[in-house]
C-alpha positions as CSV (number, residue, x, y, z in Angstrom):
1,M,86.5,55.4,-11.9
2,A,89.8,53.6,-12.4
3,R,92.7,54.9,-14.5
4,S,92.9,53.0,-17.7
5,G,95.1,52.3,-20.7
6,V,95.6,50.1,-23.7
7,I,98.8,48.7,-25.2
8,Y,98.4,47.5,-28.8
9,G,100.9,45.9,-31.1
10,P,101.8,42.8,-33.1
11,T,102.2,39.4,-31.7
12,G,105.6,39.2,-29.9
13,S,105.7,42.9,-28.9
14,R,105.7,41.9,-25.2
15,K,102.2,42.9,-24.3
16,T,101.9,40.0,-21.8
17,T,105.2,41.0,-20.3
18,A,103.7,44.4,-19.8
19,V,100.9,42.7,-17.8
20,K,103.6,41.1,-15.7
21,H,105.3,44.5,-15.0
22,F,101.8,46.0,-14.4
23,S,101.1,43.5,-11.6
24,H,104.3,44.6,-9.8
25,Y,103.2,48.2,-10.0
26,I,99.8,47.3,-8.5
27,A,101.4,45.2,-5.8
28,E,103.7,48.1,-4.9
29,T,101.2,50.9,-4.9
30,T,98.2,49.1,-3.4
31,G,99.5,45.9,-1.8
32,K,96.9,44.0,-3.7
33,A,96.8,41.4,-6.5
34,T,95.9,41.8,-10.2
35,L,93.1,40.0,-12.0
36,L,94.0,38.8,-15.5
37,F,91.1,38.1,-17.8
38,S,92.5,36.4,-20.9
39,A,90.7,35.9,-24.2
40,D,93.9,35.4,-26.1
41,G,95.1,32.0,-27.2
42,G,98.7,32.5,-26.3
43,G,98.2,32.2,-22.6
44,W,100.2,34.0,-19.9
45,A,103.5,32.2,-19.7
46,P,105.6,35.3,-19.0
47,C,103.4,35.8,-15.9
48,D,103.7,32.3,-14.5
49,P,105.9,33.3,-11.5
50,E,103.4,36.0,-10.5
51,V,100.5,33.5,-11.0
52,E,102.3,31.0,-8.8
53,V,102.5,33.3,-5.8
54,G,99.1,34.8,-6.3
55,M,100.2,38.3,-7.4
56,I,98.2,37.6,-10.6
57,R,94.9,35.7,-10.5
58,P,94.2,34.6,-14.1
59,Y,91.1,33.3,-15.9
60,R,90.9,32.2,-19.5
61,C,87.6,32.7,-21.3
62,E,87.1,29.8,-23.7
63,S,85.3,30.8,-26.9
64,A,82.9,27.9,-26.5
65,T,81.7,28.8,-23.0
66,L,79.0,31.4,-23.7
67,P,81.5,34.3,-23.9
68,L,78.8,37.0,-24.1
69,V,77.4,36.5,-20.6
70,I,80.8,35.6,-19.0
71,M,82.4,38.7,-20.4
72,R,79.6,40.9,-19.1
73,K,79.5,39.6,-15.6
74,I,83.3,39.7,-15.2
75,S,83.3,43.3,-16.5
76,Q,80.9,44.0,-13.7
77,G,83.3,42.7,-11.1
78,Y,82.4,39.1,-10.8
79,W,85.0,36.3,-11.0
80,P,84.8,32.5,-11.3
81,I,85.1,30.7,-8.0
82,D,86.9,27.9,-9.8
83,S,89.1,29.5,-12.5
84,Q,89.8,26.1,-14.0
85,E,86.2,25.3,-14.8
86,T,85.2,25.6,-18.5
87,A,81.8,23.9,-18.6
88,P,79.2,26.6,-19.0
89,E,76.7,25.0,-16.7
90,K,79.3,24.6,-13.9
91,I,80.8,28.1,-14.0
92,N,79.9,29.8,-10.8
93,L,80.8,33.5,-10.4
94,S,81.0,35.7,-7.2
95,M,81.8,39.3,-6.6
96,S,85.5,40.0,-6.3
97,N,86.9,41.0,-3.0
98,W,88.2,44.5,-3.6
99,D,90.2,44.4,-0.4
100,E,92.5,42.0,-2.2
101,I,92.3,43.3,-5.8
102,G,94.0,46.5,-6.9
103,G,94.2,46.2,-10.7
104,I,92.7,44.4,-13.7
105,A,94.4,43.3,-16.9
106,V,92.3,42.4,-19.9
107,E,93.8,40.5,-22.8
108,G,92.5,41.6,-25.1
109,W,90.2,43.7,-27.1
110,S,91.0,41.9,-30.4
111,S,90.3,38.4,-29.2
112,M,87.1,39.4,-27.3
113,S,85.7,41.0,-30.5
114,Q,86.6,38.0,-32.5
115,M,84.9,35.7,-30.0
116,L,81.7,37.8,-30.0
117,M,81.7,37.9,-33.8
118,R,81.9,34.1,-34.0
119,Y,79.2,33.7,-31.3
120,A,76.9,36.0,-33.2
121,S,77.3,34.2,-36.5
122,D,77.2,30.7,-35.2
123,K,74.0,31.4,-33.2
124,G,72.5,33.2,-36.2
125,L,71.7,36.2,-34.1
126,K,69.5,38.9,-35.8
127,F,69.9,42.6,-35.1
128,G,67.5,44.2,-37.4
129,D,68.4,42.0,-40.4
130,K,65.3,41.4,-42.4
131,E,66.6,38.1,-43.6
132,Y,69.4,35.9,-42.4
133,T,69.6,33.0,-44.8
134,G,73.2,32.1,-44.5
135,L,72.9,29.9,-41.4
136,F,73.5,26.2,-42.2
137,T,74.3,22.9,-40.3
138,L,76.6,20.1,-41.1
139,P,76.4,16.5,-39.7
140,I,79.2,14.6,-38.0
141,T,79.3,11.3,-36.2
142,V,80.5,11.6,-32.5
143,D,80.4,8.5,-30.3
144,S,78.4,6.7,-32.9
145,N,75.7,9.4,-32.9
146,V,75.1,11.9,-35.6
147,V,75.2,15.5,-34.3
148,Y,74.9,18.7,-36.2
149,E,77.2,21.7,-36.0
150,K,75.7,25.1,-36.8
151,F,77.6,27.7,-38.9
152,G,76.7,31.1,-40.3
153,P,78.2,34.3,-41.9
154,S,78.7,37.6,-40.2
155,T,76.4,40.5,-41.1
156,Q,77.0,44.2,-41.0
157,N,74.8,44.5,-37.9
158,H,76.9,41.9,-36.2
159,Y,79.9,44.3,-36.4
160,G,77.8,47.1,-34.8
161,F,76.6,44.8,-32.1
162,V,80.1,43.6,-31.2
163,Q,81.6,47.1,-31.1
164,N,78.8,48.3,-28.8
165,Q,79.3,45.4,-26.6
166,L,83.0,45.9,-26.4
167,Y,82.6,49.5,-25.6
168,G,80.1,48.6,-22.8
169,L,82.5,46.0,-21.4
170,T,85.3,48.5,-21.3
171,M,83.2,51.1,-19.5
172,N,82.2,48.4,-17.0
173,F,85.8,47.4,-16.3
174,I,87.0,51.0,-15.7
175,S,84.1,51.7,-13.4
176,L,85.3,49.1,-10.9
177,P,87.0,50.1,-7.6
178,V,90.6,49.4,-8.7
179,R,93.6,51.6,-9.3
180,Y,94.1,50.9,-13.0
181,V,92.7,48.7,-15.7
182,L,95.0,47.7,-18.5
183,F,93.7,46.4,-21.9
184,T,95.8,44.9,-24.7
185,A,95.0,44.5,-28.4
186,H,96.6,43.6,-31.6
187,E,97.3,46.3,-34.2
188,S,95.2,46.7,-37.3
189,K,95.1,48.6,-40.5
190,A,91.6,49.9,-41.4
191,E,89.9,52.6,-43.4
192,D,88.3,55.8,-42.0
193,D,85.0,57.1,-43.3
194,D,86.8,59.1,-46.0
195,R,88.7,55.9,-47.0
196,T,91.9,57.2,-45.5
197,T,94.1,54.3,-44.2
198,I,94.5,54.4,-40.4
199,Y,96.3,52.2,-37.8
200,G,95.1,51.4,-34.3
201,P,93.9,48.6,-32.1
202,S,92.4,45.7,-33.9
203,I,88.6,45.4,-33.3
204,A,86.0,43.9,-35.5
205,G,84.7,46.5,-37.8
206,K,86.8,49.4,-39.2
207,K,85.2,52.2,-37.3
208,A,86.2,50.9,-33.9
209,T,89.9,51.0,-34.8
210,A,89.7,54.8,-34.9
211,V,87.6,55.5,-31.8
212,A,88.9,52.8,-29.4
213,P,91.8,54.8,-28.1
214,S,89.4,57.4,-26.8
215,W,87.7,54.8,-24.6
216,V,90.7,54.8,-22.2
217,G,93.4,57.1,-20.8
218,D,96.8,55.9,-21.9
219,C,97.2,54.5,-25.4
220,L,100.6,53.0,-26.1
221,H,101.8,51.4,-29.3
222,A,104.2,48.5,-29.0
223,Q,106.4,48.2,-32.1
224,D,109.0,45.5,-32.5
225,F,112.2,45.8,-34.5
226,A,114.4,43.1,-35.8
227,V,118.1,43.7,-34.9
228,K,120.6,41.5,-36.6
229,R,123.9,40.5,-35.0
230,Q,126.8,38.1,-35.7
231,I,127.7,35.3,-33.3
232,K,130.1,32.4,-33.3
233,V,128.7,28.9,-33.0
234,P,130.5,25.5,-32.8
235,N,131.5,24.0,-36.1
236,P,129.7,20.7,-36.5
237,A,132.6,19.4,-38.6
238,G,135.1,20.5,-35.9
239,G,137.8,23.1,-36.2
240,D,137.2,26.8,-35.8
241,P,133.8,28.2,-34.8
242,L,131.5,29.4,-37.5
243,E,130.1,32.9,-37.7
244,T,126.3,33.1,-38.1
245,E,123.6,35.7,-38.0
246,I,120.8,35.8,-35.6
247,V,118.0,38.3,-35.1
248,D,117.1,39.8,-31.8
249,T,113.8,41.6,-31.2
250,V,113.8,45.1,-29.7
251,V,110.5,46.6,-28.6
252,R,109.6,50.2,-28.2
253,M,106.4,51.3,-26.5
254,Y,105.4,54.7,-27.9
255,Y,103.3,57.2,-25.9
256,K,103.3,59.7,-28.8
257,K,102.0,59.4,-32.3
258,H,104.6,58.2,-34.7
259,P,104.8,57.0,-38.3
260,D,105.1,53.5,-39.6
261,P,108.7,53.3,-41.0
262,A,107.4,51.5,-44.1
263,T,104.3,53.5,-45.0
264,G,104.5,56.8,-43.1
265,I,101.0,56.2,-41.7
266,M,100.7,57.4,-38.1
267,F,100.1,55.0,-35.2
268,P,97.9,56.6,-32.6
269,A,99.3,57.0,-29.1
270,K,98.8,59.3,-26.1
271,P,99.8,59.7,-22.5
272,R,97.4,60.5,-19.7
273,V,99.3,63.2,-17.8
274,T,98.4,66.9,-17.4
275,P,99.5,69.2,-20.2
276,E,101.8,71.0,-17.8
277,K,103.8,67.8,-17.3
278,I,104.2,66.7,-20.9
279,R,107.6,68.3,-21.1
280,E,108.9,66.4,-18.0
281,L,107.5,63.1,-19.5
282,E,109.5,63.9,-22.7
283,K,112.6,64.6,-20.6
284,A,112.4,61.1,-19.1
285,Y,111.5,59.5,-22.5
286,P,112.9,62.0,-25.0
287,Y,112.0,60.1,-28.2
288,G,108.4,59.4,-27.4
289,Y,108.9,55.9,-26.3
290,F,110.4,53.6,-23.7
291,E,112.1,50.3,-24.3
292,P,110.8,47.6,-21.9
293,T,113.3,45.1,-20.4
294,T,112.7,41.7,-18.8
295,E,112.5,43.5,-15.4
296,H,110.7,46.7,-16.0
297,G,108.9,48.8,-18.6
298,F,105.2,49.7,-18.3
299,D,105.5,49.7,-14.5
300,D,108.2,52.4,-14.6
301,Y,106.0,54.4,-17.0
302,L,103.1,54.3,-14.6
303,R,105.3,55.3,-11.7
304,L,106.6,58.3,-13.6
305,C,103.0,59.4,-14.5
306,D,102.0,59.1,-10.8
307,R,104.9,61.3,-9.8
308,L,104.2,63.9,-12.4
309,S,100.5,64.0,-11.4
310,A,101.4,64.4,-7.7
311,D,103.8,67.2,-8.5
312,Q,101.2,69.1,-10.5
313,A,98.7,68.7,-7.7
314,K,101.2,70.4,-5.3
315,S,101.9,73.3,-7.7
316,D,101.9,76.8,-6.1
317,T,99.4,78.0,-8.7
318,L,96.7,75.4,-7.7
319,K,97.4,76.0,-4.0
320,D,96.9,79.7,-4.4
321,W,93.7,79.2,-6.3
322,R,92.3,76.9,-3.6
323,A,93.3,79.3,-0.8
324,K,91.7,82.2,-2.5
325,A,88.5,80.2,-3.1
326,D,88.3,79.1,0.5
327,V,88.6,82.7,1.7
328,K,86.0,83.9,-0.8
329,L,83.6,81.3,0.4
330,G,84.3,81.8,4.1
331,R,85.8,78.3,4.5
332,G,88.8,77.3,6.6
333,P,91.8,75.6,5.0
334,R,90.9,72.3,3.5
335,P,92.7,69.2,4.8
336,T,95.3,67.7,2.5
337,M,97.1,64.4,2.4
338,A,99.9,66.2,4.3
339,T,97.6,67.2,7.1
340,G,96.2,63.7,7.6
341,A,93.1,63.7,5.3
342,K,91.8,60.3,4.6
């Protein structure tokens, strides 16, 4: 099973830039490319240089192209032969070549759930609903012919269906033979069963917001802050430059729970490192977050987690336990990476 994580946050919190950094980590650690499955409307402009050279292989899932079956097959490891094709009847999928693919980025949970909700309502799908009377059609003339577009409301059962599907898709992705699967999501405010306000990844239906972080290993919250500064600009009337105020955006990606500055409500976050190494992670990122730059961010976080995990595996305590277990069971010393184990 692949390692996995989610980065959630508002639009503009550099989640797609994290995908860019992630692809460099995958290239460095595996020598392979990263698949990018995008359901978001914003595209992948920050990743264009990596796409150009083949480090990232993207595919955009259009909401009108039978998203349910496409999402399921891609989560099972299939990929469109022609990534530019959008006509449902012409989309041809084949199994990915895992000798070339080392990581997968999925953008994102929020857009996928919205696509599936729209699909379920427009198709009038019934999941135990005794009656579904909200479905209606409206006419419109296209190329001199009257056609009918179908519309429908969402039901409570649609929410349950979408949440189950999204969980299944996530489990499919992380079962693929890659090093890491990175998901992204928008942030959301929802209510728990006791009506307590909670924050978390935005997924259709309030219950999924609370449980979704448990689907993956790392859960990082990307929070953006507006930082004002004064600059001088040319005076359109001539003469001395004018002083004006602009706003820069600073992003912090938290690996620890932290409160919303405005409401005090906690944002969920967690690292996937062994408990023994939490303190060392905190030494590297002492405030519970790291600030990504244009060059690095999430990739450095993953490298640090790799190093901490490797250090823990080499600990004297674990070595002693293994040696004693081997003696007790009458086995010789086990091969390790240092002795040439494959």
